[in-house]
C-alpha positions in Angstrom: -26.9 -4.1 30.2 -23.8 -6.3 30.5 -26.0 -9.4 30.4 -27.9 -8.1 27.3 -24.6 -7.4 25.5 -23.3 -10.9 26.4 -26.5 -12.5 25.1 -26.2 -10.6 21.8 -22.6 -11.5 21.6 -23.2 -15.2 22.1 -26.3 -15.5 19.9 -25.9 -17.8 17.0 -28.1 -19.1 14.2 -26.1 -22.2 13.0 -25.0 -20.4 9.8 -21.9 -21.6 8.1 -19.0 -19.3 8.4 -16.4 -18.9 5.7 -13.0 -17.2 6.5 -10.2 -17.0 4.0 -7.7 -19.8 4.5 -9.9 -21.7 6.9 -12.3 -24.6 6.4 -16.0 -23.9 6.8 -17.4 -23.9 10.4 -20.7 -23.1 12.2 -21.0 -19.8 14.0 -21.7 -21.6 17.3 -18.2 -23.1 17.1 -17.0 -19.8 18.7 -18.4 -21.2 21.9 -16.9 -24.6 22.7 -17.3 -24.1 26.5 -20.0 -22.7 28.7 -17.8 -19.8 29.9 -18.5 -16.3 31.2 -15.0 -14.9 30.5 -15.2 -13.4 27.0 -12.0 -11.4 26.5 -12.7 -10.9 22.8 -16.2 -9.5 23.1 -15.5 -5.8 22.7 -13.2 -6.3 19.7 -15.6 -8.7 18.0 -18.6 -6.5 18.5 -17.2 -3.2 17.4 -13.7 -3.9 16.1 -14.6 -3.2 12.5 -15.4 0.4 13.4 -11.7 1.0 14.3 -10.5 0.1 10.8 -12.7 2.8 9.3 -11.5 5.4 11.8 -7.7 4.8 11.8 -5.2 5.9 9.2 -3.8 2.4 8.9 -3.1 -0.8 10.9 -0.1 -2.8 12.2 -1.0 -6.4 12.7 0.7 -9.1 14.7 -0.5 -11.6 12.1 1.8 -13.3 9.6 1.1 -15.1 6.4 3.1 -18.1 7.8 0.1 -18.9 9.9 -2.8 -16.9 8.4 -2.1 -16.3 4.7 -5.7 -16.1 3.6 -6.6 -13.6 6.3 -3.6 -11.4 5.9 -4.2 -11.1 2.1 -7.9 -10.4 2.7 -7.2 -7.7 5.3 -4.6 -6.0 3.1 -7.2 -5.9 0.3 -9.9 -4.6 2.6 -7.7 -1.9 4.0 -6.3 -0.9 0.6 -9.9 -0.6 -0.5 -10.4 2.0 2.2 -7.3 3.7 1.0 -5.3 2.7 4.1 -2.2 0.6 4.6 -2.1 -2.7 6.5 1.2 -4.1 7.7 1.9 -7.6 9.0 4.6 -7.4 11.6 4.1 -10.8 13.2 5.3 -13.1 14.7 4.6 -11.2 17.9 6.7 -13.7 20.0 10.4 -13.0 19.6 12.1 -15.2 16.9 15.7 -14.5 17.9 17.3 -16.6 20.7 15.7 -15.6 24.0 17.7 -13.3 26.2 16.0 -15.1 29.1 18.4 -18.0 28.5 21.5 -15.7 29.2 20.6 -14.4 32.6 21.0 -16.3 35.9 18.0 -18.5 36.7 15.9 -17.8 39.8 15.0 -20.5 42.3 11.8 -21.6 40.5 13.6 -21.7 37.1 16.4 -23.8 38.5 13.9 -26.2 39.9 12.0 -26.5 36.6 15.2 -26.8 34.6 16.5 -29.5 36.9 13.3 -31.4 36.6 13.2 -31.2 32.8 16.8 -32.2 32.5 16.2 -35.2 34.7 13.2 -36.2 32.6 15.2 -35.9 29.4 17.9 -38.2 30.8 15.3 -40.8 31.9 12.6 -40.6 29.3 14.4 -38.9 26.3 13.9 -35.7 24.4 10.4 -34.6 23.7 9.0 -36.8 26.4 7.5 -34.2 28.8 3.9 -32.9 28.4 3.4 -29.4 29.6 -0.2 -28.5 30.7 -1.2 -24.8 31.2 -4.3 -22.7 30.7 -2.8 -19.2 31.3 -3.6 -16.9 34.2 -7.3 -16.3 33.5 -8.9 -19.3 31.8 -9.7 -22.6 33.6 -11.8 -25.6 32.5 -15.3 -25.5 33.8 -15.2 -29.2 34.6 -11.9 -29.8 36.3 -12.5 -33.6 36.8 -11.8 -34.0 33.1 -8.5 -32.3 33.5 -7.7 -34.5 36.5 -8.6 -37.5 34.3 -5.9 -36.4 31.9 -3.4 -36.2 34.7 -4.4 -39.6 36.0 -3.8 -41.2 32.6 -0.4 -39.6 32.3 0.5 -41.0 35.7 -0.9 -44.4 34.8 1.1 -44.5 31.6 4.2 -43.1 33.4 4.5 -40.1 31.0 6.4 -37.1 32.5 4.5 -33.8 32.8 4.4 -30.3 34.2 1.0 -29.1 35.4 0.8 -25.3 35.8 -2.4 -24.0 37.5 -1.8 -20.2 37.4 -5.3 -19.1 36.8 -7.1 -17.3 39.7 -10.0 -19.6 38.9 -7.9 -22.8 39.6 -8.6 -24.6 42.8 -6.6 -27.8 42.7 -7.7 -30.2 45.5 -5.2 -31.7 47.9 -5.9 -35.1 46.6 -4.8 -34.2 43.1 -1.8 -32.4 44.4 -0.9 -35.5 46.4 -1.2 -37.8 43.4 1.2 -35.6 41.4 3.7 -35.3 44.3 3.7 -39.1 44.7 5.4 -39.6 41.3 8.9 -38.4 40.4 7.9 -37.7 36.8 5.1 -35.1 37.7 5.6 -31.5 38.7 2.8 -29.1 39.7 3.4 -25.4 39.8 1.3 -22.3 40.8 3.2 -20.4 38.1 5.4 -21.7 35.4 8.3 -20.1 33.4 6.7 -21.0 30.1 9.5 -19.8 27.8 12.0 -22.0 29.7 9.7 -25.0 29.5 8.9 -24.7 25.8 12.5 -24.2 24.7 13.8 -27.2 26.7 14.6 -30.3 24.7 12.7 -32.5 27.1 9.3 -30.8 26.3 7.4 -32.7 23.6 3.7 -31.5 23.7 1.8 -28.5 25.1 -1.7 -29.0 26.4 -3.2 -25.5 26.2 -6.4 -23.5 26.0 -5.0 -22.2 22.7 -4.6 -18.5 23.4 -2.8 -16.7 20.7 0.3 -16.0 22.8 0.6 -19.7 23.8 0.2 -20.9 20.2 2.9 -18.5 19.0 5.3 -19.4 21.8 4.8 -23.1 21.2 5.3 -23.0 17.5 8.3 -20.7 17.9 10.1 -23.6 19.7 8.6 -26.4 17.6 6.4 -27.9 20.3 3.2 -29.5 18.9 -0.1 -28.6 20.7 -3.0 -30.4 22.2 -5.7 -27.7 22.3 -8.5 -27.4 24.8 -10.2 -24.1 23.7 -12.3 -22.3 26.3 -13.4 -19.0 24.7 -12.5 -15.8 22.9 -10.2 -16.5 19.9 -9.2 -20.0 21.2 -11.8 -22.1 19.2 -10.7 -20.5 16.0 -7.0 -20.9 16.9 -7.8 -24.6 17.5 -9.1 -24.9 13.9 -5.9 -23.2 12.7 -3.7 -25.6 14.7 -5.5 -28.8 13.9 -7.1 -28.4 10.5 -5.2 -25.7 8.6 -1.6 -26.5 9.6 -2.0 -29.8 11.4 0.4 -29.0 14.1 -1.6 -30.5 16.9 -4.7 -32.2 18.1 -7.9 -31.0 19.8 -9.6 -32.6 22.8 -13.3 -32.8 21.9 -15.0 -34.6 24.8 -14.1 -31.9 27.2 -16.7 -29.5 25.8 -19.4 -28.0 27.9 -22.6 -26.1 27.4 -25.3 -26.4 24.7 -23.3 -24.7 21.9 -20.1 -26.5 22.8 -21.7 -29.9 22.5 -23.2 -29.2 19.1 -21.5 -31.0 16.2 -18.7 -29.1 14.5 -19.0 -28.6 10.8 -15.8 -30.6 10.1 -16.9 -33.7 12.1 -18.0 -36.6 9.9 -21.6 -37.6 10.0 -20.4 -41.1 10.8 -18.6 -39.9 13.9 -20.1 -41.0 17.2 -20.6 -37.5 18.5 -22.2 -36.5 21.7 -20.4 -38.1 24.6 -18.9 -35.7 27.2 -18.5 -37.6 30.5 -15.3 -37.7 32.5 -15.0 -41.4 31.4 -15.3 -40.4 27.7 -12.6 -37.8 28.3 -10.4 -40.4 29.9 -10.9 -42.7 26.9 -10.1 -39.8 24.5 -6.8 -39.1 26.3 -5.7 -42.7 26.0 -6.6 -42.6 22.3 -4.7 -39.4 21.9 -1.6 -40.8 23.6 -1.6 -43.5 21.0 -2.0 -41.0 18.2 1.0 -39.0 19.5 3.2 -42.1 19.0 1.7 -43.0 15.6 2.5 -41.8 12.1 -0.2 -39.2 12.5 1.8 -37.8 15.5 5.0 -37.9 13.6 3.4 -36.0 10.8 2.3 -33.3 13.3 5.9 -33.1 14.5 7.2 -32.7 10.9 4.6 -29.9 10.3 5.7 -28.1 13.5 9.3 -28.2 12.5 8.5 -26.7 9.1 6.4 -23.9 10.7 9.3 -23.3 13.2 11.7 -22.8 10.3 9.4 -20.4 8.5 8.8 -18.4 11.7 12.6 -18.1 12.2 12.9 -16.3 8.9 10.3 -13.7 9.5 12.7 -11.1 11.0 15.7 -12.1 8.9 16.9 -10.0 6.0 14.2 -10.3 3.4 11.7 -11.7 5.9 8.1 -10.7 5.8 7.9 -9.0 9.2 11.2 -7.1 8.8 10.1 -6.0 5.3 6.7 -4.9 6.5 8.1 -2.9 9.4 10.6 -1.2 7.2 7.9 -0.3 4.7 5.8 1.1 7.6 8.6 3.4 8.7 9.4 4.5 5.1 5.7 5.0 4.0 4.1 6.3 7.2 6.9 7.8 9.4 9.8 9.1 7.4 7.6 10.3 4.5 5.9 12.8 6.9 9.1 14.5 8.0 
């Protein structure tokens, strides 16, 4: 039964999908990787039924990131005679209380490393690599190619391999340990890393929490989407707001290697070897230093400022939450 549901869930026809506020994309672009971890399957299959059953909805969305979708959802719910409140950003937007408490041993180690890298390489020089505690690339050699190129170019980095699926070889660990500007961790204090001035880019699977945390601190993203909501988050990051880049040659599986709707017909699409990934990483390192990279940084700073105002007086999230209490809680007393 589970296999049948998964097949139904992943079935596509190549139809063009239109979402408010997003460019057009093919339905198969949900599946950029040949993965069996589909965290979003239950919600995507039956989530619409919840909206018809509930009295209203609180959403962690915000118009700062998803203006078209939040407007459409409000209109849809209002059409059902039900309220819809946008109380995002889900990640805290006030100064983190984590910075006030004493650091543990791991945090001290990471903070010391980042400070040292800032002194030697400058602010925004460190690349942070993390795929969360569940997801992991199906073809790790492509990830190791990224690390090799960072080492070859002497670019400081932190590599977190927290997923239970991760199995980093001794050879890779040894290559990282051999350089003073590389740090590998079984688990990383992500908030500390992203808020440190040394951190310049975040290589991530593009999970919603990671995207929010990165933008909260003004850190541009390099997305490597694996499944669930991540491919659509990648479109949001790279095409809607232009606050990051997406790695394309790392894709796996039949659907993942089909041409995205937004890729030009003139693009040389269809190369997915480890060597192609290595070449793409080198091209990306150049982009990060170019005017295109500087534009990405400017866009991230703008989004960061807008996020900071969400919970201020008159901010969207504060106003929506107050309206929720007045309309749905106090009015019933």
